[in-house]
DOGU-497298 format. One record per residue (C-alpha): x, y, z; residue number from 1; residue in three letters. Coordinates in nm, 3 decimals, always signed. Layout:
DOGU-497298
REC       X       Y       Z   i  aa
REC       X       Y       Z NUM ala
...
//
This chain:
DOGU-497298
REC       X       Y       Z   i  aa
REC  +2.152 +10.181  +8.325   1 unk
REC  +2.030  +9.988  +8.628   2 unk
REC  +1.838 +10.207  +8.870   3 unk
REC  +1.976 +10.224  +9.223   4 unk
REC  +1.759 +10.099  +9.505   5 unk
REC  +1.649 +10.363  +9.753   6 unk
REC  +1.737 +10.379 +10.122   7 unk
REC  +1.536 +10.607 +10.351   8 unk
REC  +1.715 +10.736 +10.662   9 unk
REC  +1.482 +10.876 +10.929  10 unk
REC  +1.550 +11.008 +11.277  11 unk
REC  +1.628 +11.309 +11.495  12 unk
REC  +1.926 +11.430 +11.292  13 unk
REC  +2.053 +11.777 +11.383  14 unk
REC  +2.358 +11.973 +11.275  15 unk
REC  +2.635 +11.825 +11.486  16 unk
REC  +2.692 +11.531 +11.718  17 unk
REC  +2.786 +11.166 +11.728  18 unk
REC  +2.462 +11.058 +11.561  19 unk
REC  +2.512 +11.304 +11.275  20 unk
REC  +2.871 +11.190 +11.220  21 unk
REC  +2.757 +10.829 +11.215  22 unk
REC  +2.481 +10.905 +10.964  23 unk
REC  +2.740 +11.066 +10.736  24 unk
REC  +2.966 +10.763 +10.764  25 unk
REC  +2.673 +10.534 +10.678  26 unk
REC  +2.566 +10.752 +10.386  27 unk
REC  +2.916 +10.767 +10.240  28 unk
REC  +2.930 +10.388 +10.239  29 unk
REC  +2.588 +10.341 +10.081  30 unk
REC  +2.610 +10.597  +9.802  31 unk
REC  +2.807 +10.369  +9.568  32 unk
REC  +2.522 +10.119  +9.571  33 unk
REC  +2.208 +10.313  +9.664  34 unk
REC  +2.012 +10.635  +9.636  35 unk
REC  +2.001 +10.770  +9.993  36 unk
REC  +1.730 +11.008 +10.113  37 unk
REC  +1.735 +11.148 +10.466  38 unk
REC  +1.450 +11.318 +10.652  39 unk
REC  +1.510 +11.456 +10.999  40 unk
REC  +1.233 +11.464 +11.257  41 unk
REC  +1.398 +11.768 +11.422  42 unk
REC  +1.537 +12.097 +11.282  43 unk
REC  +1.841 +12.048 +11.059  44 unk
REC  +2.026 +12.283 +10.823  45 unk
REC  +2.251 +12.251 +10.520  46 unk
REC  +2.542 +12.294 +10.762  47 unk
REC  +2.469 +11.961 +10.928  48 unk
REC  +2.767 +11.728 +10.941  49 unk
REC  +2.526 +11.458 +10.815  50 unk
REC  +2.486 +11.630 +10.476  51 unk
REC  +2.676 +11.472 +10.188  52 unk
REC  +2.730 +11.653  +9.856  53 unk
REC  +2.636 +11.385  +9.605  54 unk
REC  +2.378 +11.350  +9.328  55 unk
REC  +2.254 +11.029  +9.492  56 unk
REC  +2.180 +11.201  +9.825  57 unk
REC  +1.886 +11.417  +9.925  58 unk
REC  +1.798 +11.557 +10.266  59 unk
REC  +1.501 +11.734 +10.419  60 unk
REC  +1.312 +11.772 +10.745  61 unk
REC  +0.957 +11.684 +10.845  62 unk
REC  +0.867 +12.051 +10.888  63 unk
REC  +1.011 +12.139 +10.548  64 unk
REC  +0.809 +11.862 +10.381  65 unk
REC  +0.493 +11.990 +10.550  66 unk
REC  +0.573 +12.343 +10.434  67 unk
REC  +0.604 +12.226 +10.073  68 unk
REC  +0.289 +12.013 +10.086  69 unk
REC  +0.026 +12.284 +10.139  70 unk
REC  -0.014 +12.634  +9.994  71 unk
REC  -0.203 +12.767 +10.299  72 unk
REC  +0.067 +12.640 +10.536  73 unk
REC  +0.333 +12.786 +10.312  74 unk
REC  +0.165 +13.129 +10.305  75 unk
REC  +0.101 +13.148 +10.681  76 unk
REC  +0.459 +13.037 +10.757  77 unk
REC  +0.596 +13.309 +10.531  78 unk
REC  +0.366 +13.560 +10.703  79 unk
REC  +0.493 +13.463 +11.050  80 unk
REC  +0.852 +13.484 +10.932  81 unk
REC  +0.784 +13.836 +10.799  82 unk
REC  +0.604 +13.953 +11.115  83 unk
REC  +0.880 +13.822 +11.339  84 unk
REC  +1.153 +13.969 +11.116  85 unk
REC  +1.328 +13.635 +11.139  86 unk
REC  +1.625 +13.517 +10.935  87 unk
REC  +1.518 +13.156 +10.983  88 unk
REC  +1.376 +12.980 +10.674  89 unk
REC  +0.999 +13.007 +10.644  90 unk
REC  +0.943 +12.633 +10.695  91 unk
REC  +1.063 +12.670 +11.055  92 unk
REC  +0.730 +12.846 +11.123  93 unk
REC  +0.494 +12.573 +11.002  94 unk
REC  +0.389 +12.507 +11.360  95 unk
REC  +0.243 +12.855 +11.410  96 unk
REC  -0.087 +12.905 +11.592  97 unk
REC  -0.285 +12.969 +11.275  98 unk
REC  -0.175 +12.646 +11.110  99 unk
REC  -0.238 +12.444 +11.423 100 unk
REC  -0.598 +12.566 +11.427 101 unk
REC  -0.668 +12.410 +11.088 102 unk
REC  -0.435 +12.112 +11.057 103 unk
REC  -0.350 +11.797 +11.253 104 unk
REC  +0.027 +11.808 +11.240 105 unk
REC  +0.073 +11.464 +11.390 106 unk
REC  -0.130 +11.314 +11.105 107 unk
REC  +0.066 +11.517 +10.852 108 unk
REC  +0.394 +11.391 +10.997 109 unk
REC  +0.278 +11.031 +10.978 110 unk
REC  +0.154 +11.074 +10.621 111 unk
REC  +0.490 +11.212 +10.510 112 unk
REC  +0.673 +10.920 +10.673 113 unk
REC  +0.426 +10.678 +10.513 114 unk
REC  +0.485 +10.828 +10.168 115 unk
REC  +0.862 +10.810 +10.203 116 unk
REC  +0.864 +10.452 +10.334 117 unk
REC  +0.636 +10.346 +10.050 118 unk
REC  +0.864 +10.486  +9.779 119 unk
REC  +1.185 +10.342  +9.926 120 unk
REC  +1.322  +9.988  +9.944 121 unk
REC  +1.438 +10.000 +10.309 122 unk
REC  +1.408 +10.224 +10.613 123 unk
REC  +1.709 +10.288 +10.835 124 unk
REC  +1.594 +10.460 +11.156 125 unk
REC  +1.879 +10.632 +11.345 126 unk
REC  +1.789 +10.733 +11.698 127 unk
REC  +1.703 +10.615 +12.045 128 unk
REC  +1.433 +10.359 +12.119 129 unk
REC  +1.241 +10.645 +12.279 130 unk
REC  +1.270 +10.868 +11.971 131 unk
REC  +0.953 +11.023 +11.834 132 unk
REC  +0.796 +10.840 +11.537 133 unk
REC  +0.989 +10.516 +11.586 134 unk
REC  +0.673 +10.328 +11.685 135 unk
REC  +0.485 +10.468 +11.386 136 unk
REC  +0.776 +10.385 +11.154 137 unk
REC  +0.778 +10.021 +11.266 138 unk
REC  +0.400  +9.995 +11.220 139 unk
REC  +0.415 +10.153 +10.875 140 unk
REC  +0.697  +9.925 +10.757 141 unk
REC  +0.495  +9.623 +10.864 142 unk
REC  +0.183  +9.756 +10.691 143 unk
REC  +0.370  +9.841 +10.369 144 unk
REC  +0.585  +9.527 +10.379 145 unk
REC  +0.912  +9.720 +10.384 146 unk
REC  +1.225  +9.615 +10.578 147 unk
REC  +1.334  +9.832 +10.871 148 unk
REC  +1.671  +9.849 +11.044 149 unk
REC  +1.716 +10.047 +11.365 150 unk
REC  +2.056 +10.198 +11.447 151 unk
REC  +2.026 +10.277 +11.817 152 unk
REC  +2.208 +10.576 +11.961 153 unk
REC  +2.262 +10.659 +12.325 154 unk
REC  +2.272 +10.428 +12.624 155 unk
REC  +1.971 +10.198 +12.644 156 unk
REC  +1.844 +10.223 +13.001 157 unk
REC  +1.505 +10.069 +12.941 158 unk
REC  +1.275  +9.979 +12.654 159 unk
REC  +0.926 +10.134 +12.644 160 unk
REC  +0.652  +9.868 +12.648 161 unk
REC  +0.499 +10.023 +12.335 162 unk
REC  +0.826  +9.963 +12.149 163 unk
REC  +0.923  +9.630 +12.309 164 unk
REC  +0.620  +9.450 +12.168 165 unk
REC  +0.699  +9.581 +11.818 166 unk
REC  +1.067  +9.480 +11.807 167 unk
REC  +0.976  +9.140 +11.665 168 unk
REC  +0.867  +9.327 +11.351 169 unk
REC  +1.208  +9.493 +11.308 170 unk
REC  +1.445  +9.318 +11.067 171 unk
REC  +1.760  +9.417 +11.253 172 unk
REC  +1.864  +9.633 +11.549 173 unk
REC  +2.221  +9.763 +11.549 174 unk
REC  +2.378  +9.856 +11.883 175 unk
REC  +2.717 +10.001 +11.970 176 unk
REC  +2.807  +9.780 +12.262 177 unk
REC  +2.753  +9.449 +12.439 178 unk
REC  +2.607  +9.642 +12.735 179 unk
REC  +2.323  +9.774 +12.516 180 unk
REC  +2.288  +9.427 +12.363 181 unk
REC  +2.224  +9.271 +12.705 182 unk
REC  +1.936  +9.510 +12.776 183 unk
REC  +1.781  +9.457 +12.433 184 unk
REC  +1.796  +9.080 +12.472 185 unk
REC  +1.536  +9.114 +12.747 186 unk
REC  +1.287  +9.231 +12.484 187 unk
REC  +1.387  +9.046 +12.168 188 unk
REC  +1.622  +8.758 +12.093 189 unk
REC  +1.694  +8.707 +11.726 190 unk
REC  +1.740  +9.037 +11.546 191 unk
REC  +2.023  +9.225 +11.721 192 unk
REC  +2.382  +9.284 +11.612 193 unk
REC  +2.671  +9.481 +11.762 194 unk
REC  +2.820  +9.729 +11.514 195 unk
REC  +3.036 +10.006 +11.657 196 unk
REC  +3.139 +10.349 +11.527 197 unk
REC  +3.424 +10.482 +11.318 198 unk
REC  +3.559 +10.832 +11.257 199 unk
REC  +3.538 +11.074 +10.964 200 unk
REC  +3.885 +11.198 +11.062 201 unk
REC  +4.058 +10.862 +11.026 202 unk
REC  +4.340 +10.962 +10.792 203 unk
REC  +4.435 +11.272 +10.990 204 unk
REC  +4.423 +11.096 +11.328 205 unk
REC  +4.623 +10.794 +11.212 206 unk
REC  +4.891 +11.031 +11.082 207 unk
REC  +4.954 +11.167 +11.432 208 unk
REC  +5.300 +11.042 +11.523 209 unk
REC  +5.344 +10.800 +11.809 210 unk
REC  +5.668 +10.909 +11.971 211 unk
REC  +5.831 +10.930 +12.312 212 unk
REC  +5.636 +11.102 +12.586 213 unk
REC  +5.739 +11.442 +12.726 214 unk
REC  +5.859 +11.473 +13.083 215 unk
REC  +5.515 +11.595 +13.190 216 unk
REC  +5.207 +11.420 +13.055 217 unk
REC  +4.920 +11.636 +12.927 218 unk
REC  +4.570 +11.500 +12.986 219 unk
REC  +4.259 +11.587 +12.787 220 unk
REC  +3.879 +11.585 +12.792 221 unk
REC  +3.670 +11.625 +12.478 222 unk
REC  +3.292 +11.603 +12.487 223 unk
REC  +2.963 +11.747 +12.597 224 unk
REC  +2.949 +11.943 +12.922 225 unk
REC  +2.657 +11.770 +13.093 226 unk
REC  +2.600 +11.585 +13.419 227 unk
REC  +2.620 +11.234 +13.279 228 unk
REC  +2.963 +11.307 +13.128 229 unk
REC  +3.132 +11.355 +13.466 230 unk
REC  +3.314 +11.671 +13.356 231 unk
REC  +3.263 +11.865 +13.681 232 unk
REC  +3.385 +11.573 +13.893 233 unk
REC  +3.692 +11.547 +13.669 234 unk
REC  +3.771 +11.918 +13.703 235 unk
REC  +3.724 +11.906 +14.081 236 unk
REC  +3.988 +11.635 +14.101 237 unk
REC  +4.235 +11.803 +13.865 238 unk
REC  +4.210 +12.126 +14.061 239 unk
REC  +4.375 +11.936 +14.347 240 unk
REC  +4.614 +11.730 +14.133 241 unk
REC  +4.790 +12.030 +13.977 242 unk
REC  +4.828 +11.851 +13.642 243 unk
REC  +4.779 +11.985 +13.291 244 unk
REC  +4.428 +11.916 +13.157 245 unk
REC  +4.310 +12.049 +12.821 246 unk
REC  +3.930 +12.072 +12.804 247 unk
REC  +3.731 +12.101 +12.481 248 unk
REC  +3.356 +12.097 +12.425 249 unk
REC  +3.030 +12.272 +12.498 250 unk
REC  +2.701 +12.208 +12.673 251 unk
REC  +2.471 +12.312 +12.957 252 unk
REC  +2.754 +12.317 +13.214 253 unk
REC  +2.973 +12.551 +13.006 254 unk
REC  +2.969 +12.835 +13.260 255 unk
REC  +3.074 +12.600 +13.541 256 unk
REC  +3.353 +12.453 +13.327 257 unk
REC  +3.485 +12.797 +13.228 258 unk
REC  +3.476 +12.919 +13.587 259 unk
REC  +3.680 +12.625 +13.713 260 unk
REC  +3.932 +12.651 +13.429 261 unk
REC  +3.981 +13.024 +13.487 262 unk
REC  +4.080 +12.954 +13.848 263 unk
REC  +4.374 +12.730 +13.760 264 unk
REC  +4.641 +12.794 +13.497 265 unk
REC  +4.691 +12.420 +13.441 266 unk
REC  +4.323 +12.377 +13.342 267 unk
REC  +4.301 +12.497 +12.982 268 unk
REC  +3.959 +12.540 +12.820 269 unk
REC  +4.009 +12.564 +12.442 270 unk
REC  +3.645 +12.596 +12.336 271 unk
REC  +3.424 +12.378 +12.119 272 unk
REC  +3.617 +12.192 +11.850 273 unk
REC  +3.512 +12.020 +11.529 274 unk
REC  +3.669 +11.885 +11.211 275 unk
REC  +4.045 +11.942 +11.189 276 unk
REC  +4.032 +12.115 +11.529 277 unk
REC  +3.967 +11.771 +11.680 278 unk
REC  +4.292 +11.652 +11.525 279 unk
REC  +4.475 +11.950 +11.676 280 unk
REC  +4.324 +11.864 +12.015 281 unk
REC  +4.460 +11.510 +11.999 282 unk
REC  +4.800 +11.638 +11.891 283 unk
REC  +4.809 +11.855 +12.203 284 unk
REC  +4.740 +11.577 +12.457 285 unk
REC  +4.904 +11.252 +12.564 286 unk
REC  +4.617 +11.088 +12.753 287 unk
REC  +4.240 +11.114 +12.695 288 unk
REC  +4.012 +11.083 +12.998 289 unk
REC  +3.652 +10.960 +12.961 290 unk
REC  +3.487 +11.024 +13.302 291 unk
REC  +3.128 +10.951 +13.194 292 unk
REC  +2.860 +10.801 +13.415 293 unk
REC  +2.687 +10.667 +13.101 294 unk
REC  +2.759 +10.638 +12.728 295 unk
REC  +2.668 +10.440 +12.420 296 unk
REC  +3.010 +10.487 +12.254 297 unk
REC  +3.151 +10.743 +12.296 298 unk
REC  +3.282 +10.858 +11.956 299 unk
REC  +3.573 +11.040 +12.122 300 unk
REC  +3.700 +10.700 +12.238 301 unk
REC  +3.719 +10.579 +11.877 302 unk
REC  +3.896 +10.901 +11.776 303 unk
REC  +4.150 +10.854 +12.054 304 unk
REC  +4.217 +10.498 +11.938 305 unk
REC  +4.282 +10.617 +11.582 306 unk
REC  +4.512 +10.888 +11.721 307 unk
REC  +4.699 +10.627 +11.924 308 unk
REC  +4.641 +10.799 +12.257 309 unk
REC  +4.639 +10.640 +12.601 310 unk
REC  +4.280 +10.625 +12.731 311 unk
REC  +4.170 +10.644 +13.093 312 unk
REC  +3.800 +10.559 +13.111 313 unk
REC  +3.511 +10.459 +13.327 314 unk
REC  +3.362 +10.123 +13.226 315 unk
REC  +3.089 +10.274 +13.011 316 unk
REC  +2.933 +10.212 +12.671 317 unk
REC  +3.153 +10.029 +12.425 318 unk
REC  +3.485 +10.115 +12.590 319 unk
REC  +3.539  +9.771 +12.748 320 unk
REC  +3.476  +9.604 +12.411 321 unk
REC  +3.700  +9.848 +12.226 322 unk
REC  +4.002  +9.820 +12.452 323 unk
REC  +3.979  +9.446 +12.498 324 unk
REC  +4.298  +9.272 +12.381 325 unk
REC  +4.499  +9.595 +12.400 326 unk
REC  +4.757  +9.690 +12.660 327 unk
REC  +4.541  +9.992 +12.750 328 unk
REC  +4.366  +9.880 +13.068 329 unk
REC  +4.331 +10.199 +13.270 330 unk
REC  +3.987 +10.200 +13.431 331 unk
REC  +3.841 +10.404 +13.714 332 unk
REC  +3.518 +10.484 +13.895 333 unk
REC  +3.415 +10.849 +13.862 334 unk
REC  +3.237 +10.829 +14.197 335 unk
REC  +3.561 +10.726 +14.367 336 unk
REC  +3.822 +10.996 +14.313 337 unk
REC  +4.104 +10.785 +14.449 338 unk
REC  +4.056 +10.531 +14.170 339 unk
REC  +4.145 +10.796 +13.909 340 unk
REC  +4.439 +10.920 +14.118 341 unk
REC  +4.567 +10.562 +14.130 342 unk
REC  +4.542 +10.513 +13.752 343 unk
REC  +4.715 +10.844 +13.679 344 unk
REC  +4.996 +10.750 +13.918 345 unk
REC  +5.027 +10.414 +13.746 346 unk
REC  +5.059 +10.571 +13.402 347 unk
REC  +5.317 +10.822 +13.521 348 unk
REC  +5.540 +10.544 +13.656 349 unk
REC  +5.539 +10.344 +13.331 350 unk
REC  +5.855 +10.388 +13.125 351 unk
REC  +5.824 +10.588 +12.804 352 unk
REC  +5.899 +10.298 +12.570 353 unk
REC  +5.617 +10.093 +12.725 354 unk
REC  +5.374 +10.384 +12.691 355 unk
REC  +5.459 +10.405 +12.321 356 unk
REC  +5.393 +10.031 +12.284 357 unk
REC  +5.054 +10.073 +12.454 358 unk
REC  +4.968 +10.351 +12.210 359 unk
REC  +5.065 +10.127 +11.917 360 unk
REC  +4.839  +9.848 +12.045 361 unk
REC  +4.546 +10.090 +12.068 362 unk
REC  +4.589 +10.214 +11.711 363 unk
REC  +4.637  +9.859 +11.583 364 unk
REC  +4.302  +9.762 +11.740 365 unk
REC  +4.134 +10.058 +11.573 366 unk
REC  +4.272  +9.969 +11.230 367 unk
REC  +4.176  +9.602 +11.260 368 unk
REC  +3.825  +9.648 +11.405 369 unk
REC  +3.698 +10.006 +11.376 370 unk
REC  +3.844 +10.159 +11.061 371 unk
REC  +3.611 +10.319 +10.807 372 unk
REC  +3.681 +10.027 +10.576 373 unk
REC  +3.588  +9.767 +10.838 374 unk
REC  +3.275  +9.942 +10.969 375 unk
REC  +3.169 +10.048 +10.620 376 unk
REC  +3.186  +9.694 +10.490 377 unk
REC  +2.967  +9.573 +10.776 378 unk
REC  +2.705  +9.841 +10.708 379 unk
REC  +2.703  +9.762 +10.338 380 unk
REC  +2.665  +9.389 +10.403 381 unk
REC  +2.369  +9.453 +10.632 382 unk
REC  +2.189  +9.688 +10.392 383 unk
REC  +2.250  +9.461 +10.092 384 unk
REC  +2.110  +9.163 +10.283 385 unk
REC  +1.782  +9.331 +10.371 386 unk
REC  +1.733  +9.539 +10.056 387 unk
REC  +1.744  +9.247  +9.811 388 unk
//
């Protein structure tokens, strides 16, 4: 039997988020052709959405690999776990004071990455251009003569000088949007490609019926509660609009979001949602609002397209690219409240049959450009090209 080539995925992969979902989508595509091994540079558990149950997939973390590499480190980590009466796995304590007195952890991290790159056929780095160990990964791939592909996540605001001069040594950089592409072109010219996201919930979202709208439209927000997402500005406006808004998510501004929702019966906070709960969220709304100041995607925009929902959005991330050639052209400026009021008024004056047709055009665009089949094929083509 022919042995499968090995793909090494490296990056700050946690338990849940857009990056983790994307890594799972990539892994699912590659497993038919490759052995896929993932090492996270940050804490990650078996509950991570990025974990795939398959004999051709293995995952670990940098700290876990360090724990397993040295008996002294293993013993001291177990000791700290015992003294702290912690339920966390012992490898979470590798960075204790005793270990740091005797070991250079930065060197150990680099050596682990070196070993993994050397025993694989290709490195796929998933993270931001500012992510820890990206520079070292590029250097090591050049030294070991191994191909490296970078899947960028997040909005690219600037490119560190230390990374910019190394980009010529990267085989391919994948970005979500033309806006990120434009910034990258300032640093490198020939090794960039736009490849957007897809959703793990495709079948369930596409099965949501597109039917006539109710008399009163229900709006929705799904995402992280943080400043760059524009959630507080959105709630401030809806408090005055007296319109139904269903809010789902979590983040540093959770207390502020809850407080505002508790003050108004038409602002409904439903908690943090994941998996099939995301499908239920989309079933409960008619229009998704993306009020972000900055984005790379966002993934929720792709999910809304699969669900066939009207989207009101700021001109961020990949949203302009995604909704191009659809009848969904409802844009606003989060810093100008009246622009959102105007768009909402416009939608509420459109006849129901036309709204249904807009929804159909959105879903059609998803199926033709962003389905798991379409995005998966593109990923496979890229990996096959550089792993030969």
